[in-house]
N, C-alpha and C positions, 0 to 999 in steps of 0.2 A: 524468488520471493517478491511479491508485490508489496512495496512499502506504502502505507497509508499516506495520502497527500499531506496531512497535517504534520508529519515528521520531516518532510523534505527540507524545510528551511534550516533544520537543526543538524543535518547530517553533513559532516565535513566532506569536502569534495574528494579526498583521498581515502575515505572510509572503506575498509576491506572486510568488515565483520559480517557475520551470518544474519544478524538481527539489527534493527535500528540501535544506534549507540545511546547509552544512558548519559554520555558526556561526563562520566565519573571515572577518574583514574585512580588506581590503587598501586602504590609503590611496593617495592620488595620488602619494605619495613611495615607494611600494612596501613600506611597513612592514606587517607582518601582526599582527593581534590576534585573540584568542579571548576573548569576554566581557569586552572592555576591557583584558585583560592582553596585553602584547607577547609574541609567539612568538619565542623567542630560542635555543631548544635546536638546535644545529647539525644533528643527525640528523633531527629533526622537520621543520626547514626544508628539508633536502635531500630528504626524502620528498615534501613538498608540491611543490617545484620539479620533481621527476621525474614527478609524477603529474598535473600540471595540463594541461588541454586547453581549446581555445577551440572551442566547437561551437554552431552555431545562435545566435550572438550572445551567448553567456554563457560564463563561465569555470567549468569543472567539475573536480572531483578524481575520478579513477578509481583506486580502491584495491581490488585483488582483484575481487570481484564487486559492489562498492558504488560508487555514484556520488552525489555531492552537489554543490550549487551554491555557489560562492564569492560573497561580496559585495565587488565591486571598484569602487572610487570612479572610476577612470579606466582605467588599463591594469594588467595584472598585472606585466609586466616594465617596468623603468625603466632608463635609461642613466645610470649613476653617474659615468662618466669617459670622456673622449675623448682619445686620444693619437695622434700621427702615427707611422706605421710603414710602411716599405717603399712609400712613395708613396701610401699610403691612410690610412684612419683606423680605429684599433682601438677598439672599444667595450668597456667593462666594464659588465656588467649586474648587477642586484641579486642574482642567484643566484651571482655570482662568476665566471661564465663570460665568456670574451672571444671576440669575433668581429669580423671586418672589416665596416665599414659598406658597404652598397650605397647609394651616394648617390642613385641613381634612385628610392629608396623614401622619401626625405625629404618632409615637408610641414609646413606651419605651420597649427596649429589655433587654436581659440578662445583668446583671452588671449595670443596670440603664443607658445604652447607648441609646441615642435618635436617631431615624431614621426618614427619610421621603422619599417620591418619588420625583425624579427629571427627567429632560430631557423628559418632557411631559409624565411622569409616566413610562418611559421605564426602569429606574434604581432605585435601592434603594441606598440611601446615608446615611452614618454614620456621626454624628456630632462629630468633633474633640473636644478636651477638651475646647479650647478657645471659639468655637462656642456654645458649650453646656452651658458654663457660660453666654455668651451673651443672649442666649435664656432663661436661667433660671430666669433672672430678670423679665420675663413676665409670669412666671408660678405661679399659685395660687391654693389653695385648692378649691375643687369643690365637694361637697357632700362627698362621700367616696373615692374620687380619686383626680386627679389634672387636671387642664386645662390650656390652653395657651390663654391669653388675647391679641387679635390683632384686631385693628380697631373697638373697641367697642363690639366685640363678644368674647365669650369664647368657645374654642374648646377643647373637652375632649382629654386627652392623654391616650389612651388605653395601657395596659401592655400586651405584647406578650412574652411569655417565649421561 
């Protein structure tokens, strides 16, 4: 891929990404940083949340006619909170949005971290510690594994390494 000349001064010499870097890092807790400084301005965060895509195994920002690659430690979206609502589970994500959990999309990853699909299945989200504990109150043993009891049904929690 030919990188436009105007991006060259901003690309770290050891950059291995597929696209030019956004120079935005996202921690496993969903916090965003630019050159080590936290991104906290609400409108900038809103613009990033609206513009992020997951394509070909990488997180990218698409703004107008420019595309750059985010540096994401685990997942871009994280589940900050879980609460019971209308016989299901309501998730609060790091972008402030709320959506009902599809329990069939849950799995347990490395380090016993729980994940699910969000945003109509377009993204994987990691459960933060508080949300993990809120969800754990509904997990029970099921045969040789575990399952999540929601709305009278039990959904298996597959383990993916």
